[in-house]
N, C-alpha and C positions, 0 to 999 in steps of 0.2 A: 554561706559561701561568700568569699571576698568578691568585690565587684569585678576585679581583674579576671578572676577565674570565670565569672559568668560571661564576660565579654569573649574570652577565649573559647568557651563552650559554644556560644552563639556563632562565633566565626567558624568553628569546626562543623557545626550543623549546616550552615549555609554552604560551606565548601562541599560537604557530602551531597547536598541536594543539587549542586551544580554539576555533578557527574553527568556524562552523556546518558541519554535516556535508556540505551540498551543495558545500562547497569542497574536500573531501578526495577524492582520486582513488581509484577502485576499479575492478575489472575488470567489474563490473556496476553500472548506475546505482543510486543509493540516494536516499532522501529524496524531495523534491519531484520530482526528475528521474525517479525510478522510476515515479511515477504517469503520466508521459508515455510511458513505454516499455511498461509491463506492463498488461494488461487485468485480470489477477488476480494478487495476491500473497498467499500464505499462509505465515506465518512458521513455523508448525509443520506438522502433518499435514493432508493434503487427502484426503477420501474423496469421490469424484465418480461420478455416473451421468449427467452432463450434458456440456455443451460450453462452450468458450471461443473467442470469435471472434478475439481477439488473442493476445498472448504471455502466458505463465504462469510464475511463479516459486514454487517450493515449498521452504521451508526445512527440512522434515522428509521424511516418506515420502508417496508417492502411491499410493492404492489405490482399491478400489471396482469397480463393474461397468464395462463398456465406456464410454469417454469420448473426447471429440474435442477437439483443440487446434489453434489458429490456422486455423479454418475459413474465415476471410475473407482476401482479398488485401489486405495492408496498404499504405498509401501509402509512397512512398520516404522513407527515414529514414537519418540518419547512424549509427544503431545497427544493427549487423549480427549481433548475437548470436542464439543459438538461440531458437526459438519456445517451447520447453519446457525449463525448468531445474529439476532436482530434486536437492537436496543428498543425500537418503537413497536409499531403495530404491523401485522401482516394482513393485507386486504387483497381484493381482486379475485381472480380465479384461483383454483386449487393449486397448491405447490407440492411437487413430488420430491420426497427426500429418500435417497437410495443408499444401499449398502450399509444399513445399520448406522447411518451417520448421526442421527439424533438432531435435536434443535433446542435452542435457548432463545426465548422471546420475552422482552420486558413488558410489552403491552398486551393487546388482544389479538387473537387469531380468528378472523371471521372468514377468511378464504378457505380454511381447512387444509389439512395435510394428508397426502397419500404416503404412508410409511412403508416403503418397499425394502425387501431383503431381510436380514437378520433382525431380531427384536431391537427396538430403539427406545431411547429415553427422551421425552420431550418435557421441558420445563417452561411454564408460561406465567408471567406476572399477573395477567388478567384472565379473561375467559377464552375458551377455545371451542370451536364448533366445526362440523363437517369433517371430522377426522376419524379414521378407522383405528380404534384402539386395539382390538384383538389381543395379541400377546405382547403388545408394546406397553411401556410405562408412560403414562401421560399425567402430569401433575399441573393443575391450574390454580389460579387465585393466590399465587405465591406473594404477590404484592400485599395481600392482607395477612396471610399467615406468617410471612417472613419478609417484612419491609426491607431488610438489608439486601434482599435478592435484586430488587429493582434499582435501588440506589447504587449498589456495587456495579451493576451492569451499565448504568449511566456513567459511572466513573471510568469503567473500561472504555466506553466510547470516547470520553474526553481525553483519556490517556492516548488512545489510538490516534485521534486527530492531532493532538499536540506533537506527538512523537514523529508522525509522518511529515508534518510541516517542517520540523527541525531537520529530519533526515534529508529531505529534499534540499533544504537550504545548505546543509553541510556538504552534500555531494556537489552542489553547484559552485562551491568555493574551491574545489580541487583544481590544481594547475594542470593544464592540458599537456600531455606528452605524446599524443598521437594525432594523425592528420586524416582529414577527409579530402580526397581528390575527386574532382568532378571533370568528367570528359563526356561531352554531349549530354545524353539523357541518363548516364550512369554515374552513380556516386559510389566510390570505393572507400570503405572504412578499413584502414590498415592499422590494427592495434599494435602498439609498441609497449608492452607491459614493462614496468619497472621491476626492481629487485623484489618488491612485495607482491608481484603478480597482478598489479592493477594498471589498467590502461584508461586514459581519460581523453575524451574529445570535448571540445567546446565549439558548438555550431549554433546557427540560427534557424528559426522556422523557415526563413526565406531560402536557406540552403536546401532544405528538404523539398520546398515547393519547386525548386529549379530542376529537380531530377525525377525520374519515373522508375528507376531501377536501383536496387541496393545490392552491392557485393560486400559481404561482411567477412573480413579475415581476422579471426580472433587471435590467431598465432599463439595459442597456448595460455592466454591470459586467464587467470582465475576469475577476475571481475573486470568488466568493461563498463565504464560510466560514460554515457553520452548525454552531456548537458545541452539542452536545446532552449535557447532564449526566444521570447515572443509570447504575446498574450493570447493570440488565436492560432490554433494549430490544426492542420488537416494532414492526416496520415493516409496517403493513397499510393504509396510506392510498392512495387513488387520486389520480393526478395529472390535474387538469383540463387539457386541451390536449395530453396525452401527455407522454412522457419525452424526446423528441428534443432534442438540443443542450444538455441540462443537464449531462451528464457532463463535457463539455469545460471548463466554467466553475464548476460548483458542487461544493464538497467538504463532505459531511456528516461531521463530526468527532465521534466517540464516544470521547473520551479515557478516560472512567471505565468504559466498558462491559466487563463480563466475560462477558456472555451476550447474544446478538443473534439474533433470528428474523425472517426476511423472508418474507412471504406474498403480497405484491402486487408488480407491476412497479414498479421504483424508478428515478427519474430523478436522476442526479447521482452523482459518485464517492463512495465510502464508505471512511472511514478508521477502523478499529476494531482497532488492533494487539494489544489484550489480550483480545479477545472470542473465546469459543468460539461459532461461528456455524453456523446452518443456514438455507440459502436454498431456498425452494420456487418462486420465480419469478425473472424476470431482473432484472439490474441493468444499466442503460445508463450506462457510465462505468468508471473504474478502481475496484478494490476491494482493501482490505487487511484481513486477519483474522489473529487469533492461530492459530486452527485452523478448519477448515470441513468441514461435510458439505454437498456441493453437489448439490441436486436442481433447480436453476434455472440457466438459461443466463447467461453473461456476454457482454454485447454491447459492441462497440467504440463509440467516443465517449469514449476515454480523455482524461484531463485535458490541456488544451492551453493553459492560461493562462500568464501571465508573472509570477506572484506570486514574490517573493523572500523567503525565510525570514529574519526579523530575527536578527542575531547576538546581540542583547541583548533577549530577549523581555520584554514588559511583564508585571510580576508584580503582580497586584491585591492590595490590602491586605485584611485580613479583614473590614473594614467596607464594602468596595465593593459595589455592587449592579449588576445587569445593566441595560443600556440598552434591552433588549428589553421590549416591552410587548404585552399582549393586551387585547382589548376585545370587548364584546358578550356578553350572556347570562351565565349563571353558570358556564360551562365554562372561561372564560379565566382566566389567572393569570400573574403575572410569573414569568419563568424566570431562573435563574442558571446560567451555564456555567462557573463557576470550578472549578478542580481544586486539589488539594493542591500546595503549592509544594515542589519538591525541596530537600533539604538543600543548604546553600551548598557550592559546589565540585562539585556533581553533574555539571555540564556538562564541567568539566575532567576529572573521572574518566572520563566517557564518551569524551572526546577522547583521553586517555592510553591507554585500552584500545584504541581504534581505531588510534592511532599505533603501539602495540606490535604489533598484527596486521600492519599494513602494513610495518613495519620488518622483521619476521620474514620476510615474503614477499620483500622486497628482498634480504635476505641470502641466502636460498635461491637466488634468481635469479643472484646474483653468483657463488655456488659452482658453479652448473650449467655 
C-alpha cells in the first residue's frame, strides 16, 4: 500500500475514534445512555447501608452493611443486563438482589447474596459464598475458566469512567440560556428551552448555599442542564412541590466537585464523576459519583430525555461570563459554570484509549 494511502487510513481511523463516546459500542451503556439505564453509577468504591430501586454499576468494590438492589419492577427495556454490576469485590453484610435482577461481579463475593423474586443469573469472576442458589443460576471462578470475563468487565469500568468524565465536561461547556432568580431564601429556576428543547443554567455552589428552597419550572424542556461550579458542594435545599418527575429531565452537573454531601431529598439526576460523595437522603433520578458512602435511597425516575451530546463542545473564552443571573436581596450573585479547558487533543487521547480497549477485546474474541 502506498505511504499516502496508509496516512489517509490512519487519519480516518483517528477521526473515527474521536467520535463522541455515545457513538462507541460497549458491552454496557456508557455516557448519556448509561444515565437512562442505571439508577446509580459509582466509578470507584461504594459503601452502602441503603437501597437502589433501579440498576446499579460499581466500578470498584461494594461493601457496607446489608443493602438492597433493584427493589422496583422496572418498565420493559431493550437493555437486558444485570441489575447489579460490580467490577471488584463484594464484601460486608449480605446484599439483597430483587425482582430477578441478577448480578455480575468481577472479583469475589464474600458477603453473600439473597436472590429474591424470579430466578436470577449470577456470574462471578472469583469465589462466592453465603448465597442461596436454589432455582437460581450461579456461576463462579469465571476468571479462571474464561479470563476475558474479568478483563472485559474491567474495560467496561474504564469506559464508564472515561465517558462520564467527558460527558460532565461537555455539559459544562454549554452556553446558558436560562436564569436562576433568588429572592430571600428561595431560588427559582425558570427554564427557557431552545428550539432543541434544552435549557441550560450556569450557577455556583455558593448560589445553592445562599438558598434553602428550590422552585423548579421546567416549562416543557426535554432536558435541563444545571451546571454548578465549585469543588465542595452541599445539597441541603428543599424542593417546593416535591421531587417527582425531575430526574427524567433535569441533570445537575458538578464538573468541578471533588466533595459532595447531600442531606435533603433531591430532585433531578446528579452527575459528579470526580466527587467523593456521602448521601443521607434520597435522590430521585440517575446519579454518578467518583466514590460514595450511601445512607440515602436511590429512587427511580432515571434520566429519559433525548439530549444528544455535541461532538464539538462549545469552549468558552477566558473572558466569557455566565448568562445566569440572580436577583433580589443581598444573597443573590451572578454564577459562572465554566471549567478548565482540557489540553488540545484531550478528546482524541480519550478516544484512542477507548479504541485500544475495544480493539483488544475484539482480538481476544477472535482468538476464542
